[in-house]
Every structure is written in structure tokens, then in C-alpha cells.
C-alpha positions in Angstrom: 153.7 28.5 56.7 153.5 24.8 56.4 151.8 23.2 53.2 148.7 22.1 55.0 148.0 25.6 56.4 148.4 27.0 52.8 145.9 24.4 51.5 143.4 25.3 54.2 143.7 28.7 53.2 143.3 28.0 49.6 140.1 25.8 50.3 138.6 28.5 52.4 139.3 31.2 49.9 137.6 29.2 47.2 134.7 28.3 49.4 134.3 32.0 50.3 134.4 33.0 46.7 131.9 30.5 45.6 129.6 31.6 48.7 130.0 35.4 47.7 129.1 34.7 44.0 126.1 32.6 44.7 125.0 35.3 47.4 125.0 38.0 44.8 123.3 35.8 42.3 120.2 34.9 44.7 119.9 38.4 46.2 116.6 39.1 44.2 115.2 35.6 44.8 115.8 35.7 48.5 114.5 39.0 48.9 111.3 38.4 46.9 110.9 35.2 48.8 111.1 37.0 52.3 108.5 39.6 51.0 106.1 37.1 49.7 106.3 35.3 53.2 105.8 38.0 55.6 104.0 37.4 58.7 103.2 39.8 61.5 104.0 37.7 64.4 107.1 36.7 62.8 108.2 40.0 61.6 107.7 41.4 65.2 110.0 38.5 66.4 112.6 38.9 64.0 112.8 42.7 64.9 113.3 41.7 68.4 116.2 39.3 67.2 117.7 41.8 65.4 117.5 44.7 68.0 119.3 42.2 70.4 121.7 40.9 67.6 123.4 44.5 67.5 126.7 44.9 68.8 125.9 46.7 72.2 124.1 43.4 73.4 127.3 41.1 72.3 129.7 43.8 74.0 127.6 43.8 77.3 127.6 40.1 77.4 131.4 39.9 76.5 132.2 42.5 79.3 130.0 40.6 81.9 131.8 37.4 81.0 135.1 38.8 80.8 134.7 40.6 84.4 133.5 37.2 85.7 136.5 35.2 84.2 138.8 37.8 85.6 137.2 37.7 89.2 137.5 34.0 89.1 141.2 34.2 88.2 140.7 32.1 84.9 143.4 33.8 82.9 142.5 31.6 79.8 138.9 32.4 79.8 139.9 36.2 80.4 142.0 36.0 77.2 139.2 34.3 75.3 136.4 36.9 76.3 138.9 39.7 75.5 139.7 38.4 72.1 136.0 37.8 71.5 135.4 41.7 72.1 138.6 42.6 70.1 137.4 40.6 67.1 133.9 42.1 67.2 135.4 45.7 67.5 137.6 44.9 64.6 134.7 43.6 62.4 132.8 46.5 63.4 135.4 49.2 62.3 136.1 47.2 59.0 132.2 47.0 58.2 131.9 50.6 58.8 134.6 51.6 56.5 133.1 49.3 53.8 129.7 50.8 54.3 131.1 54.5 53.9 133.3 53.4 50.9 130.8 51.3 49.2 127.2 52.8 49.8 124.5 50.4 49.1 120.6 51.0 49.4 118.7 48.7 51.7 116.3 46.5 50.2 113.5 48.5 52.0 114.5 51.6 50.1 112.8 52.5 46.8 115.3 53.2 44.5 116.5 52.3 40.9 120.1 52.4 41.7 121.2 49.6 44.2 124.7 50.9 44.7 125.9 54.4 45.5 124.1 57.0 47.6 124.5 59.2 50.6 127.5 57.8 52.6 126.3 58.8 55.9 122.7 57.5 55.6 121.9 54.7 57.2 119.5 53.7 54.5 122.5 53.2 52.3 124.6 51.1 54.8 123.3 47.7 53.4 126.8 46.4 52.5 127.9 44.4 54.8 125.6 43.7 57.7 127.1 45.1 60.8 124.9 43.0 62.9 126.1 39.7 61.3 129.9 40.9 61.0 130.1 41.5 64.6 128.3 38.5 65.8 130.2 36.2 63.6 133.5 37.6 64.9 132.3 37.5 68.5 131.2 33.7 68.4 133.8 32.8 65.8 136.6 33.4 68.4 134.9 31.1 70.8 134.6 28.6 68.0 138.2 28.6 67.7 138.9 28.5 71.3 136.4 26.1 72.4 134.8 24.4 69.5 132.0 22.7 71.1 130.7 25.7 73.0 131.4 28.0 70.1 129.5 25.4 67.9 126.5 25.5 70.1 126.4 29.4 69.8 126.9 29.7 66.1 123.1 29.4 65.5 123.0 32.8 67.1 124.5 34.8 64.2 122.7 32.6 61.7 119.5 33.7 63.3 120.5 37.3 63.3 121.5 37.2 59.6 118.0 35.6 58.8 116.1 38.4 60.9 118.1 41.2 59.0 116.9 39.9 55.7 113.3 39.1 56.8 112.7 42.7 58.0 114.2 44.1 54.7 117.5 45.6 56.2 119.9 43.5 54.1 120.3 41.4 51.0 121.6 37.7 51.1 125.1 39.0 49.9 125.3 41.5 52.7 124.8 38.7 55.1 127.3 36.3 53.5 130.0 38.9 52.9 129.5 40.0 56.7 129.9 36.4 58.0 133.0 36.3 55.9 134.4 39.4 57.2 133.7 38.4 60.9 135.4 34.9 60.2 138.3 36.5 58.9 138.4 39.0 62.0 137.9 36.1 64.3 140.9 34.3 62.6 143.2 37.0 62.9 142.5 37.7 66.7 142.2 33.8 67.4 145.8 33.6 65.7 147.4 36.2 68.2 145.4 34.6 71.1 146.7 31.2 70.6 150.2 32.6 69.8 150.2 34.4 73.3 149.0 31.3 75.1 151.7 29.0 73.1 154.3 31.4 74.2 153.3 31.6 77.6 152.9 27.7 78.0 156.5 27.5 76.4 157.8 29.9 79.1 156.3 28.0 81.9 157.7 24.7 80.7 161.3 25.8 80.3 
């Protein structure tokens, strides 16, 4: 691995560590702020965003785009959309394992113990946010492959994360850690995506 790549990873790890520490520190502050600024109309809107922000919607959009790219004969976009779906699946599996291993009560649950509880109860599946992890991984691959298009879509997982906190489904740290998990999944899948594309281009040139 080149020195520049190591430096980028080191900087990324430091930034992620700081973001995680700050998110846990401000968990209660953000939760209280969300509770104090509840609005019926906004809450209904955020519920709608949260519903559409779940993985089935992402999967449906990804499959439609994948089928369209395949039908048009675009091998490059077919690979990109397939990678987006794979990254989302990877984030979903990893997030589910963490939820079951480290149960955390959602902010809306009235309990003195924030960590621990029934592993198979959705009320204790706060950490990390599955919505945010899946959406970040999905659009993260798009950002890696096509930066401008991906950048335009990044507000989607951000809005989803805000909606999950607003309706009391997650803490700030749940959202931040899920975003980091989704980013890692996007980087892993994106690495193999570009590796395959690079190898194919090398074969064509030779």
C-alpha cells in the first residue's frame, strides 16, 4: 500500500474516532433538542421520510436502475448499480449483527438501562441505525464511482438520519456510527468494483 493511501486511511480513522466520541457526548443534548422542537406536521413528514428511507425502497430503486442499465447495455453502470446493492446488503448484515450483539434501547423507550435488553426486540435495536447504514452504503458507492452524482444524492442519507432522530428511533451516535459503517461497506465494495474495472481495461488494452 502506498504511503499516501496509508495517510488517507489514518486521517479517516482519526476523523471517524472524533466523530464517534462527539456523537456519544451529545446524545442526550440532541435527543432533548428534538423532543423540545416537535411539530405535528414535521413529525408526519419525518415519519414519511423514515418510511421511504428504509432498505426496501433503496433495493427497489437499485434493481430498477440495474435492470435499465443492463437493458441499455451499459456494463459500467450495471457494475455500479450492482455494487450499490451489494454495499447496502453488506451494511444491512453487519448492522443486524451489531444490533443483536449490542442491544440498545431506542430513545423512545422508557428504561433506566440504556444498553442491554432483549436482543430480538425491535425496541432495543437502536445501535446502529439500519436506515442510515444502508442508505450511506448505497449512495456511498455512487459517490465513489461518480462523484458529482453521488454528491447530489448525499443529502438523502443525511435527511434519513435526521428523520430517525426526530421521531425518537435513534440517538445521534446511532446515526453517526451507522454512517461510518455504511461508508466502510461502500469503500470495500467500491474497491473491488474499481479493481475489476481496472483489470478489464488492462486486458482490453493488451
